[in-house]
Structures are given as C-alpha cells and as structure tokens.
C-alpha positions in Angstrom: 0.1 0.0 0.1 2.9 2.3 0.9 3.9 2.4 -2.8 0.4 2.8 -4.2 -0.6 6.1 -5.8 -4.1 5.6 -6.1 -7.0 3.5 -5.1 -10.1 4.9 -6.8 -10.9 3.8 -10.4 -13.5 5.4 -12.7 -16.5 3.8 -10.3 -14.9 3.5 -6.7 -12.6 0.9 -5.9 -12.7 -2.3 -7.7 -10.4 -5.4 -8.3 -10.1 -9.4 -7.5 -11.7 -9.8 -3.8 -9.0 -10.6 -1.2 -6.1 -8.9 -3.6 -4.9 -5.0 -3.3 -6.7 -2.8 -2.9 -9.8 -5.0 -2.4 -8.7 -6.5 0.8 -10.0 -6.5 4.5 -7.0 -4.5 5.5 -7.5 -1.8 2.8 -11.3 -1.8 3.3 -10.5 -1.2 7.3 -8.4 1.9 6.4 -10.9 3.1 3.8 -13.5 2.8 6.4 -11.4 4.8 8.9 -10.7 7.5 6.2 -14.3 7.7 5.0 -15.9 8.1 8.4 -13.4 11.1 9.1 -14.0 12.8 5.7 -18.0 12.3 5.6 -18.3 13.3 9.2 -16.9 16.6 8.3 -18.7 17.0 4.7 -22.2 16.7 5.9 -23.6 20.4 6.5 -26.0 18.9 8.8 -24.7 19.4 12.4 -24.5 16.7 14.7 -25.9 17.6 18.0 -24.0 16.6 21.2 -24.2 12.8 21.9 -25.7 12.0 18.3 -22.9 10.5 16.4 -22.5 10.5 12.4 -23.8 7.5 10.5 -23.0 5.9 7.3 -25.3 3.5 5.6 -23.5 0.3 4.1 -25.4 -2.1 1.6 -23.9 -4.6 -0.7 -24.7 -7.0 -3.8 -24.8 -10.7 -3.6 -21.2 -11.7 -3.8 -19.4 -14.1 -1.3 -16.8 -11.7 -0.7 -19.1 -9.1 0.5 -19.3 -10.5 4.0 -15.6 -10.1 4.3 -15.4 -6.7 3.4 -18.6 -5.6 5.3 -16.9 -6.7 8.4 -13.7 -4.9 7.7 -15.7 -1.7 6.8 -17.8 -1.7 9.8 -14.7 -2.3 12.0 -13.2 0.7 10.4 -16.1 3.2 10.5 -16.8 2.5 14.2 -13.5 2.8 15.3 -13.5 6.7 14.3 -17.0 6.7 16.2 -18.9 6.8 13.4 -22.3 4.3 13.6 -23.1 1.9 10.4 -26.3 1.2 9.4 -26.3 -2.3 7.9 -29.1 -2.6 4.9 -27.7 -6.2 3.4 -28.3 -6.9 -0.2 -30.0 -4.0 -2.0 -29.4 -2.4 -5.7 -26.8 0.7 -5.8 -29.4 2.9 -6.2 -31.2 1.6 -3.3 -28.4 2.3 -1.3 -28.2 6.0 -2.5 -32.0 6.4 -1.8 -31.6 5.0 1.9 -28.8 7.3 2.5 -31.0 10.3 1.8 -34.1 8.7 3.5 -32.4 8.1 6.9 -30.4 11.3 6.8 -26.9 9.5 6.9 -23.9 11.3 6.3 -22.8 8.9 3.4 -23.5 5.7 2.1 -21.2 2.8 0.9 -22.0 -0.2 -1.5 -19.9 -3.4 -1.8 -20.4 -4.4 -5.4 -18.4 -4.9 -8.8 -21.3 -4.2 -10.8 -21.3 -6.4 -14.0 -17.9 -8.0 -13.0 -17.8 -12.0 -12.2 -18.3 -12.9 -8.6 -14.3 -13.2 -8.2 -14.1 -9.0 -8.1 -15.6 -6.9 -5.7 -15.7 -3.2 -5.3 -16.6 -0.3 -2.6 -18.5 2.6 -4.0 -19.3 5.8 -2.0 -22.2 8.3 -1.9 -22.4 11.8 -0.3 -25.1 12.4 2.2 -27.4 13.5 -0.9 -27.3 10.4 -2.9 -24.8 11.7 -5.5 -21.2 9.8 -6.1 -18.3 11.6 -4.9 -16.1 14.0 -6.9 -12.7 13.5 -7.8 -11.7 16.2 -4.6 -13.2 13.7 -2.1 -11.8 10.6 -3.3 -8.3 12.1 -3.4 -8.6 13.0 0.2 -9.9 9.7 1.4 -6.9 8.3 -0.7 -4.5 10.7 1.2 -5.8 9.5 4.7 -5.4 5.8 3.4 -1.6 6.5 2.4 -0.3 8.9 5.0 -1.7 7.5 8.4 -2.7 11.0 9.2 -5.6 9.9 11.3 -3.9 6.7 12.8 -4.0 8.6 16.2 -7.5 9.3 16.3 -9.0 6.5 18.4 -12.3 7.3 20.2 -12.7 5.0 23.4 -15.6 4.0 25.7 -18.7 5.3 24.8 -17.4 7.2 21.8 -16.8 4.2 19.7 -19.5 3.6 17.3 -22.0 0.9 16.9 -23.6 -1.0 13.8 -27.5 -1.5 13.4 -29.2 -3.6 10.9 -32.0 -1.7 9.2 -34.7 -4.3 8.8 -37.2 -2.1 6.5 -34.6 -0.8 3.8 -36.1 -3.0 1.1 -39.6 -2.1 1.7 -38.4 1.5 1.8 -36.7 1.1 -1.5 -39.4 -0.7 -3.2 -41.9 2.2 -2.4 -39.5 4.9 -3.6 -39.4 2.9 -7.0 -42.9 2.6 -7.3 -43.5 6.2 -6.9 -41.7 7.3 -9.9 -44.6 5.2 -11.9 -47.8 7.5 -12.4 -50.5 6.7 -9.7 -53.4 5.5 -11.3 -51.5 3.6 -14.0 -50.8 -0.1 -13.6 -48.9 -2.9 -15.5 -51.9 -5.1 -15.5 -52.1 -7.6 -18.5 -48.5 -6.9 -19.1 -46.4 -9.9 -19.3 -42.6 -9.2 -18.4 -39.6 -11.2 -18.5 -37.3 -10.5 -15.7 -33.5 -11.4 -15.3 -32.1 -10.1 -12.2 -28.6 -11.5 -12.5 -28.6 -13.3 -9.3 -27.8 -9.9 -8.1 -28.6 -7.0 -5.7 -32.1 -6.8 -7.4 -33.0 -10.6 -6.9 -35.8 -9.5 -4.5 -36.6 -5.6 -5.4 -37.3 -5.7 -9.2 -39.8 -8.6 -9.2 -41.5 -7.1 -6.0 -41.8 -3.7 -7.8 -43.1 -5.0 -11.0 -45.4 -7.5 -9.2 -47.0 -5.1 -6.9 -47.8 -2.8 -10.0 -49.6 -5.6 -11.5 -47.4 -7.1 -14.0 -47.5 -10.7 -14.9 -44.1 -11.9 -14.4 -41.8 -14.7 -15.6 -38.4 -14.2 -13.3 -35.3 -15.8 -13.8 -31.8 -15.9 -12.2 -33.2 -14.9 -8.9 -31.4 -17.4 -6.6 -27.9 -15.9 -5.6 -25.5 -18.3 -4.0 -22.6 -16.1 -3.7 -20.8 -17.0 -6.9 -23.3 -17.1 -9.5 -24.0 -13.3 -10.0 -23.7 -12.2 -13.3 -22.8 -15.9 -14.4 -24.3 -16.3 -18.1 -27.4 -14.0 -17.2 -28.4 -10.2 -16.6 -27.6 -7.3 -18.9 -23.8 -8.5 -19.6 -25.7 -11.6 -21.1 -28.2 -10.6 -23.2 -29.0 -13.7 -25.1 -30.6 -14.9 -21.9 -33.0 -12.2 -21.7 -33.9 -12.7 -25.3 -34.4 -16.6 -24.8 -36.6 -15.8 -21.7 -39.0 -13.4 -23.8 -39.3 -15.7 -26.6 -40.2 -18.8 -24.4 -42.5 -16.9 -22.4 -44.3 -14.7 -24.8 -43.5 -11.7 -22.9 -44.5 -8.2 -23.9 -41.2 -6.9 -22.8 -37.9 -8.4 -21.1 -35.8 -6.5 -18.5 -32.3 -7.4 -17.6 -30.3 -6.0 -14.6 -26.6 -6.2 -13.8 -25.5 -7.4 -10.8 -26.1 -4.4 -8.7 -29.0 -3.1 -10.6 -28.0 0.3 -11.4 -28.1 -0.7 -15.1 -30.8 -2.2 -17.5 -31.3 -3.5 -20.8 -34.6 -4.1 -22.4 -35.8 -6.8 -25.0 -38.8 -6.2 -27.2 -41.7 -8.2 -28.0 -39.9 -9.7 -30.9 -36.9 -10.9 -28.8 -34.6 -8.0 -30.1 -32.2 -6.0 -27.6 -33.2 -2.5 -26.7 -30.0 -1.0 -25.5 -29.1 2.3 -23.3 -29.3 4.6 -26.3 -32.4 3.3 -27.5 -33.7 3.7 -24.1 -32.7 7.4 -23.9 -34.0 8.3 -27.3 -37.3 6.8 -26.2 -37.4 8.7 -23.2 -36.1 11.8 -24.5 -38.6 12.0 -27.4 -41.2 11.5 -24.8 -40.2 14.3 -22.6 -39.2 16.6 -25.5 -43.0 16.0 -26.9 -44.3 16.8 -23.5 -42.1 19.9 -22.9 -40.4 18.0 -19.8 -36.9 17.7 -21.2 -34.8 20.1 -19.0 -33.2 22.9 -21.8 -34.1 20.3 -24.5 -30.9 18.6 -23.6 -29.7 15.1 -23.1 -26.6 14.1 -21.6 -24.8 11.0 -22.8 -21.1 9.9 -23.3 -18.8 9.8 -26.3 -19.5 6.1 -26.5 -23.4 6.7 -27.4 -24.4 6.3 -31.3 -24.6 9.6 -33.1 -27.8 8.6 -34.2 -29.0 9.7 -30.8 -28.0 13.3 -31.8 -30.2 13.0 -34.9 -33.2 11.3 -33.3 -33.1 14.4 -30.7 -32.7 16.9 -33.5 -35.7 15.9 -35.3 -37.3 17.0 -32.3 -35.7 20.3 -31.8 -33.6 18.7 -28.7 -29.6 18.4 -28.6 -27.1 16.0 -27.0 -24.2 16.9 -24.8 -21.2 14.6 -24.4 -19.1 13.5 -21.4 -16.4 11.1 -20.7 -17.3 7.4 -20.2 -18.7 6.9 -16.5 -22.2 7.2 -15.4 -20.5 9.7 -12.5 -19.3 12.0 -15.4 -23.0 12.2 -17.0 -24.6 12.9 -13.5 -21.9 15.9 -12.9 -22.9 17.6 -16.0 -26.6 17.2 -15.2 -26.0 18.7 -12.1 -24.0 21.5 -13.7 -26.5 22.3 -16.2 -29.6 21.4 -14.2 -30.6 18.7 -16.7 -32.9 15.8 -15.9 -32.0 13.1 -18.1 -28.7 11.3 -19.1 -26.9 7.9 -19.5 -25.1 5.5 -21.1 -25.4 3.0 -23.8 -24.4 0.2 -21.6 -27.9 1.1 -19.9 -26.8 3.4 -16.9 -29.6 5.9 -17.2 -30.3 8.6 -15.1 -33.8 10.2 -14.5 -32.9 13.2 -12.2 -36.5 13.9 -11.5 -36.8 10.6 -9.4 -33.5 9.7 -8.2 -29.6 10.8 -8.1 -27.9 7.9 -10.0 -28.5 5.3 -12.5 -31.3 2.8 -11.5 -32.2 0.0 -13.5 -35.8 -0.5 -12.3 -36.9 3.1 -12.4 -35.5 3.4 -15.7 -37.5 0.3 -17.0 -40.5 1.7 -15.3 -40.3 4.9 -17.4 -40.4 3.0 -20.6 -43.3 0.7 -19.6 -45.1 4.0 -18.7 -44.6 5.3 -22.4 -45.6 1.9 -23.4 -48.8 2.2 -21.6 -49.6 5.7 -22.3 -49.0 5.2 -26.0 -50.4 1.8 -26.5 -47.4 1.1 -28.5 -45.1 -1.9 -28.3 -41.2 -1.5 -27.5 -40.2 -2.6 -31.2 -42.4 0.3 -32.5 -41.0 2.9 -30.1 -37.4 2.1 -30.4 -37.7 3.2 -34.2 -37.3 6.8 -33.3 -33.6 6.0 -33.2 -31.8 5.0 -36.3 -28.3 4.0 -35.5 -24.9 4.3 -37.4 -23.0 0.9 -37.6 -20.8 0.8 -34.7 -17.9 -2.0 -34.5 -16.7 -2.5 -30.8 -13.9 -4.6 -29.2 -13.0 -5.2 -25.3 -9.8 -6.6 -25.1 -7.8 -8.2 -22.1 -4.4 -6.1 -21.5 -1.5 -7.2 -19.3 -0.6 -3.4 -18.7 -1.9 -0.1 -19.7 0.8 2.3 -20.9 0.0 5.7 -22.3 -1.8 5.1 -25.9 0.9 7.2 -27.5 3.7 5.0 -26.6 2.0 2.3 -28.8 3.1 4.0 -32.3 1.5 0.8 -34.3 -1.6 0.8 -32.9 -1.8 4.6 -32.9 -0.9 4.6 -36.9 -3.8 2.3 -37.5 -6.3 4.4 -35.7 -5.1 7.6 -37.4 -5.2 5.7 -40.9 -8.7 4.5 -39.9 -9.6 8.0 -39.1 -8.7 9.3 -42.7 -10.6 6.3 -44.3 -13.8 7.3 -42.5 -13.4 10.8 -44.4 -15.2 12.7 -41.5 -18.2 10.4 -41.6 -17.3 8.7 -38.6 -15.0 8.3 -35.5 -12.4 6.2 -33.5 -12.5 6.0 -29.8 -9.9 4.0 -27.9 -9.4 4.1 -24.1 -8.6 1.8 -21.2 -11.2 0.5 -19.0 -11.4 2.1 -15.7 -12.8 -0.8 -13.6 -11.2 -3.9 -15.5 -7.9 -5.1 -17.2 -9.1 -4.1 -20.5 -8.9 -1.6 -23.4 -12.2 -0.7 -25.4 -12.3 0.2 -29.1 -15.4 1.6 -30.7 -15.3 2.6 -34.4 -18.3 4.3 -35.9 -19.1 4.6 -39.6 -21.5 4.4 -42.6 -20.6 0.6 -43.7 -20.5 -2.3 -41.2 -18.0 -4.6 -43.3 -15.7 -1.5 -43.4 -15.5 -0.7 -39.8 -15.3 -4.3 -38.7 -12.3 -4.8 -41.1 -10.8 -1.8 -39.5 -11.6 -2.9 -36.1 -10.0 -6.0 -36.4 -6.8 -4.6 -37.9 -6.3 -2.3 -34.7 -7.6 -5.1 -32.3 -4.6 -7.5 -33.8 -2.1 -4.7 -33.2 -3.2 -4.2 -29.7 -3.0 -7.8 -28.6 0.2 -7.9 -30.1 1.6 -4.9 -28.2 -0.2 -5.3 -24.7 -2.7 -8.1 -25.0 -2.9 -10.6 -22.0 
C-alpha cells in the first residue's frame, strides 16, 4: 500500500476480492478514512451525543461478508455508526442514505463483473457519487496514516445497527416513479435479475404494480452473480422473452443500477435506444430540461439526430455515469445516461437505477399503446464496431506507435463520416475500442486490424 498512488478508479474501488486494493486490510483503512471525511462533509450539524452515521449495503457476492465486516470495524473505530441494509441495488443504497439522513452511503459491488471481483463505492449524504477531490482526500488519509492516532474510546466508539425495512422503503420509492392510477396489469414481463442485488426488489416492484412476471436468475448463492445472465449476457433475456411470450424483457446487472430491455420480438433495446425513447417522450411533453440530453462519447451519433428531429440536443461527457451525473447537475438537466444501460432520470433519483429506468419506458408503452419494437424506431443507429480486449498493462496510448498509426489511418479512411474511440477501462484490465461509420463491413475490418495490433503490443 505504501507504494500505491491511487485506489479509486472510474467507479469507486474495484478489483479481485482479497487482492489489493480490495482486501479486508484496505477496506478497514478506507472505512476509517471515509468516516473521518464524511463526518466533516455533511453540512447537517451533529447535536451533542448524536454520532454521524453511514449506510452500508452490498450485492450478493461471497466476498461481501469479508469486506462488510472490515468496513464496519474501520468506521466504528472512528466513532461513527453504521446502518447495515444487506443486499440492495446500488441506487437503493443511495436512496436509503438520503431517506435515513445519513452522512454517507457505501455499497459493496463490482457491478457487472464476475463474482471473483468486488468493489467499494461511496455516496455523499445527498445520494450523489463522490467527486475527484473527495476521493483524493480519502486516498490521502489511507496512504499517509494521518488519522492513525484518532482513537475514540469507551462510549465514543460507534455501533452497527441492522435496518430491517430498507427493502420495503426502496420498493415504495421506486414505485412512486410510476404514475399513480396507471398499472402494469395484463402486461407480461420477463425479468432476469442476474442473481444480483435486485433479486428481491425488481420482481417485487413490478409485481406490486400488477405485472404478470416470468422471473429468472433470482437464486443468488454468492458465486453465480452475472454468470451467463443479466444485462452482460443479453442472449438470456432474449430467450426468456421468446419462451414466455412476454410483452417486454428487463435485464439488470449485478448491482441493478443499469438495465437492458428486450422487445416483444426478442430484439435487445440498449441504453441509447432507451435514452432516445425517453428523450422524445419528454420533448413532446415539454419536460426535457433545456431540451438537452447528456450522453457519453460512446453513444451512437444517431442519438444526436433523433433529438435534433424533435428540436433537442445531446451534450457528451467522458465514459462513466458519474461524469454524466456531474454534467447533469452542472447544467440542471434531468435525463442522461450511457449506452451500457446506466440511465439517470434525475426527476426521480440521483444515480443510475435499472428498475426506475425500466418503469419510465413501461409508462410510455402504456400511455401510447405502442409496443417497444415500435417505440425504438425513433432512433436510427449508425453501425458501430466494438472490441473489448484484455491487456496485461496500461501504458499511455501514445507509446503504442503501431496501434496509433492504425487509428489515424482509420480516421482518414472514414473521411469525417465516422469516428474512432480507444480507451482503457477504468474498472477492468481491458482496453475498449469503438469505431462508428456508415459501412458495417468497413468498420469491422478496421476494428479487427486495430485489435490485432493491440493484442501484439499489450494483449494478455
């Protein structure tokens, strides 16, 4: 740890569980550092005798027990109370943090990664993710040992309390995003909850709104989260829709903060299509703030054209839902998201929420009487070729001359009618390549050439 420079990636701390930095030892230090920082951050005063408190939730990974106990030890050792809520979607942790007026929220999850990985993500007292400055402060405290001497004793040590009604609170909160008086009766919905954090909440919310459900992968055992299921394995929700004759399919990832949909014909509806459907609906009703949608550089250019056709526009950020949210807050906008299915309906919540996003599309389906296959036609996509490649290291891209030459050659070949994006994943040992253009065969060929050069240079 002494030689490490950085713990946080693009979405909290993430890696192989029980390997640095995702170890019990580092989790304890992070708990202490976070307790110290968040106690000072929350503008709400703590009356004498009332300790600060931090909400702690998790997904269904086996390693969650190990990290949960380490964080509890670290947080309580700084004189801060912990409110344990157990398995709950990441957006549920953000909501419960606000609902219980806690000073911060922490969720243990590696999102869409396999069970061997885990992560530690933080929310401020208002349910928004941390900015870089706060993360740097927490890192500084972990590395320097600056607070090692802070040792409350006797009654000043914090305590941990289990919150039994967290699931019920979140279910009611999510249901409130769906119009009162509208129901999902007579709608058959296939649901794949990825053996993850939404295994109880997603079916419960849809069922209480009246839907007829076909639910799969809702038996988590600690090691089957995201295993050939959920939004990272869309073939499964396609199969479920076809076999059940569902009107629509909903697939969560492991922490249920993202969603992919499947139309009644068994075709996947991705984040860009969800954003297009929602944006067009809000524009038609005069409810899209500043007529502006926030997306990332990965979103299809067809999204810009879809909004322009309805007098709207798209602004773009770096990849990562935290950057989307930061831009939404900066411009006071109410809709943004990613192609991967992180969608933020800021009228209802502070972060990506798979079930709230799905409910907004279900609302549009019910209000218009149109099937999802018809609604998604508002977006005409440009062909995209994407490659996600494992790498053994992450040197600066400019130090890979063969790769960068091919990138520049490809950009010339596209003649301004497309683009090339190449970036390292912030959460995995991968490099991500996207080429967008007019001709599928051309961009596939270009992507294969660049991918081969990457594999030769830094492939695992």
